[in-house]
C-alpha positions as CSV (number, residue, x, y, z in Angstrom):
1,M,3.8,68.0,-38.0
2,G,5.0,69.7,-35.0
3,E,7.8,71.9,-36.4
4,E,9.8,71.1,-32.3
5,E,10.3,67.1,-33.2
6,S,11.1,67.9,-36.9
7,Q,14.3,69.7,-35.3
8,D,14.9,67.8,-33.3
9,L,14.6,65.1,-34.9
10,A,17.0,67.3,-38.3
11,D,19.5,67.8,-34.9
12,R,19.7,63.6,-34.1
13,L,21.0,63.1,-37.4
14,A,23.5,65.4,-37.9
15,E,25.2,64.3,-35.3
16,D,24.6,60.8,-35.6
17,A,26.3,58.9,-38.0
18,E,24.3,55.9,-37.4
19,L,20.2,57.1,-37.4
20,R,21.5,58.6,-40.6
21,A,22.2,54.7,-41.7
22,Q,18.8,54.4,-40.2
23,F,16.6,56.7,-41.9
24,R,18.6,55.8,-45.2
25,D,17.6,51.6,-45.2
26,S,14.2,53.1,-44.3
27,P,13.9,57.0,-44.1
28,A,9.3,56.6,-42.9
29,D,10.2,54.2,-39.9
30,V,13.0,56.6,-38.3
31,V,10.6,59.8,-39.2
32,E,7.8,58.3,-37.1
33,E,10.2,56.8,-34.6
34,A,10.8,60.3,-33.7
35,G,6.7,60.8,-32.3
36,I,6.5,62.2,-35.6
37,E,2.9,61.2,-37.6
38,L,3.1,60.5,-40.8
39,D,-0.2,60.5,-43.7
40,Y,0.5,57.8,-46.4
41,E,1.2,60.1,-48.8
42,Q,5.0,61.5,-46.5
43,R,5.4,57.9,-45.9
44,A,5.7,57.0,-49.6
45,K,7.5,60.2,-51.0
46,L,10.2,59.6,-47.8
47,E,11.1,56.0,-49.4
48,A,10.5,56.7,-52.9
49,E,13.7,59.2,-52.8
50,D,17.1,57.6,-53.1
51,W,18.5,58.3,-49.8
52,S,22.1,56.9,-50.4
53,A,22.6,58.6,-53.5
54,I,23.4,61.8,-51.5
55,S,26.4,63.4,-49.2
56,D,25.8,63.5,-45.0
57,E,25.9,66.7,-45.7
58,E,23.4,66.5,-48.0
59,L,20.9,65.2,-46.3
60,I,21.3,67.6,-43.1
61,E,21.1,70.2,-45.1
62,R,17.9,69.1,-46.4
63,L,16.4,68.1,-43.1
64,S,17.5,70.9,-42.0
65,G,14.8,74.6,-41.2
66,R,13.0,74.9,-43.5
67,G,14.1,71.4,-45.5
68,W,11.6,70.0,-44.2
69,A,9.2,71.2,-45.7
70,A,9.7,69.8,-49.0
71,W,7.7,66.5,-46.8
72,W,4.7,67.6,-45.6
């Protein structure tokens, strides 16, 4: 996964409440629509997380910068 694509998606998630809602419903689809390829394990890990249980601020923090590393 490219760092540039990951940061672009994190920036979009920080700015767009609708995109965050879509991410919470289907995170792997949002990531792949951003041009980031996921393998089966990465997709399953994203889908297994309860993204609705965290605040917008925590979601953005977890997915920006080094936070993405937890998923790859």
